[in-house]
C-alpha positions as CSV (number, residue, x, y, z in Angstrom):
1,M,45.6,4.4,5.9
2,A,41.7,4.4,5.9
3,P,39.2,1.7,7.1
4,A,38.8,-1.4,4.5
5,A,35.3,-1.1,5.1
6,A,34.9,2.4,4.0
7,Q,36.7,1.3,0.5
8,F,34.2,0.0,-2.2
9,D,34.0,0.6,-5.8
10,V,30.0,0.8,-6.8
11,T,31.7,-1.6,-9.5
12,D,32.2,-4.4,-7.5
13,N,28.8,-3.5,-5.7
14,P,26.1,-3.2,-8.1
15,S,22.9,-3.5,-5.7
16,V,23.7,0.2,-4.4
17,L,22.4,1.1,-7.6
18,S,19.2,-1.0,-7.6
19,L,15.9,0.5,-7.3
20,P,14.0,-0.1,-4.0
21,T,11.7,-3.2,-3.3
22,T,8.2,-3.3,-4.0
23,L,6.6,-3.8,0.1
24,R,3.6,-5.4,-0.9
25,A,0.2,-6.7,1.1
26,T,-2.8,-7.9,0.1
27,V,-5.7,-6.7,3.0
28,R,-9.2,-8.7,2.7
29,V,-11.7,-5.4,3.1
30,P,-13.7,-4.5,4.7
31,V,-11.1,-3.7,7.7
32,T,-12.2,-3.1,11.7
33,P,-10.7,0.1,12.3
34,P,-6.9,-0.1,13.7
35,P,-6.1,0.8,17.1
36,E,-5.6,4.2,17.6
37,G,-1.3,5.7,17.3
38,P,1.1,5.3,15.2
39,A,2.1,2.4,13.0
40,D,5.0,0.8,13.6
41,T,5.7,-2.1,11.8
42,L,4.5,-2.9,8.1
43,A,2.1,-5.3,9.9
44,D,0.4,-2.2,11.7
45,L,0.3,0.1,8.3
46,Y,-1.7,-2.4,5.5
47,P,-4.7,-2.8,7.9
48,R,-4.8,1.4,8.6
49,L,-4.5,1.8,5.4
50,A,-6.9,0.1,3.9
51,A,-9.2,0.7,7.0
52,C,-10.7,3.5,5.3
53,W,-12.0,1.6,2.2
54,R,-15.6,1.2,1.6
55,A,-17.3,-1.2,-1.0
56,P,-19.0,0.8,-4.3
57,A,-23.3,0.1,-4.8
58,D,-23.5,-3.7,-6.0
59,L,-20.2,-4.6,-6.0
60,G,-19.7,-8.3,-5.9
61,A,-16.3,-10.1,-5.2
62,S,-13.3,-8.2,-6.2
63,A,-9.9,-7.5,-6.0
64,I,-7.9,-4.8,-6.9
65,T,-4.3,-3.7,-6.4
66,L,-2.9,-0.3,-5.9
67,R,0.6,1.3,-6.2
68,F,1.9,4.3,-4.5
69,A,4.5,5.6,-2.5
70,L,4.7,7.6,0.9
71,R,6.8,9.9,2.8
72,R,8.7,10.0,5.5
73,D,5.4,11.6,7.2
74,G,3.5,9.5,5.7
75,S,2.0,11.6,2.7
76,L,1.5,10.1,-0.6
77,Q,4.8,10.9,-2.8
78,G,3.6,10.9,-6.3
79,T,0.1,9.6,-7.8
80,P,-0.9,6.2,-6.4
81,R,-1.9,4.2,-9.3
82,I,-4.1,1.1,-10.1
83,T,-2.5,-1.9,-11.6
84,F,-4.3,-5.1,-11.8
85,T,-8.5,-5.3,-10.8
86,R,-10.9,-8.2,-10.9
87,V,-14.5,-7.2,-11.3
88,P,-17.2,-7.0,-13.7
89,P,-16.3,-4.7,-16.1
90,R,-19.1,-2.1,-15.6
91,R,-18.3,-1.8,-11.5
92,R,-14.6,-1.3,-12.4
93,D,-15.0,2.7,-12.3
94,A,-16.8,2.7,-9.1
95,L,-14.4,0.3,-8.2
96,V,-11.5,2.5,-9.3
97,A,-13.0,5.6,-7.6
98,E,-13.3,4.0,-4.5
99,T,-9.9,3.2,-3.7
100,L,-8.1,5.7,-4.8
101,S,-10.6,8.1,-2.2
102,S,-9.7,5.8,0.1
103,L,-5.8,5.9,0.3
104,A,-6.4,9.7,0.0
105,R,-8.9,9.4,3.1
106,C,-6.0,7.5,4.8
107,T,-3.4,9.7,4.2
108,P,-1.1,10.9,5.4
109,A,-0.4,7.8,7.6
110,R,0.9,7.5,10.9
111,L,3.8,6.0,11.0
112,T,6.7,6.3,14.0
113,A,10.0,7.5,13.2
114,G,11.2,4.5,11.8
115,L,8.9,3.2,9.9
116,G,8.3,6.4,8.3
117,G,11.9,5.7,7.1
118,A,11.7,2.1,6.0
119,V,8.9,3.1,4.1
120,A,9.8,6.8,2.9
121,G,10.1,6.0,-1.3
122,R,9.7,2.5,-1.4
123,P,6.5,1.4,-3.9
124,I,3.9,0.1,-1.6
125,A,1.4,-2.2,-3.9
126,L,-1.6,-3.0,-1.8
127,R,-4.1,-5.5,-2.8
128,F,-7.6,-5.0,-2.1
129,V,-10.2,-8.3,-1.7
130,Y,-13.6,-8.0,-1.1
131,P,-15.6,-11.1,-1.1
132,G,-18.6,-9.3,-1.9
133,P,-21.6,-9.5,0.6
134,N,-22.2,-12.5,1.0
135,Q,-18.3,-12.8,2.3
136,G,-18.8,-16.2,0.1
137,D,-18.3,-14.8,-3.1
138,R,-14.9,-15.0,-4.3
139,P,-13.1,-12.6,-6.5
């Protein structure tokens, strides 16, 4: 007789069919350079991905959210996309271009095997918040 734990039907457990939960984080940019070595936790990963971000010229307080996925090796899976911006319309294109470029510069991300397995294929929504050149402005 087979063990009871090995017997289940997907109709009894619909969560097996659900999509992966989005990993979300907000990072205040610019970020100081992250420590050397591969990221082992999500708290290590997010600032490493934001470390390549640079403020476009004449950018005031702003915020932008980037949605993407990584493979086990830290490379991008699919095409990243912008899902939210809070910036004056005349600066939007520059902010979007810089954010996409920063992700390209920071990938493939250096990940431990454990973190690579945990994030592989899962959607990541990373929000960059830039307080402006005066550091007191609000997005």
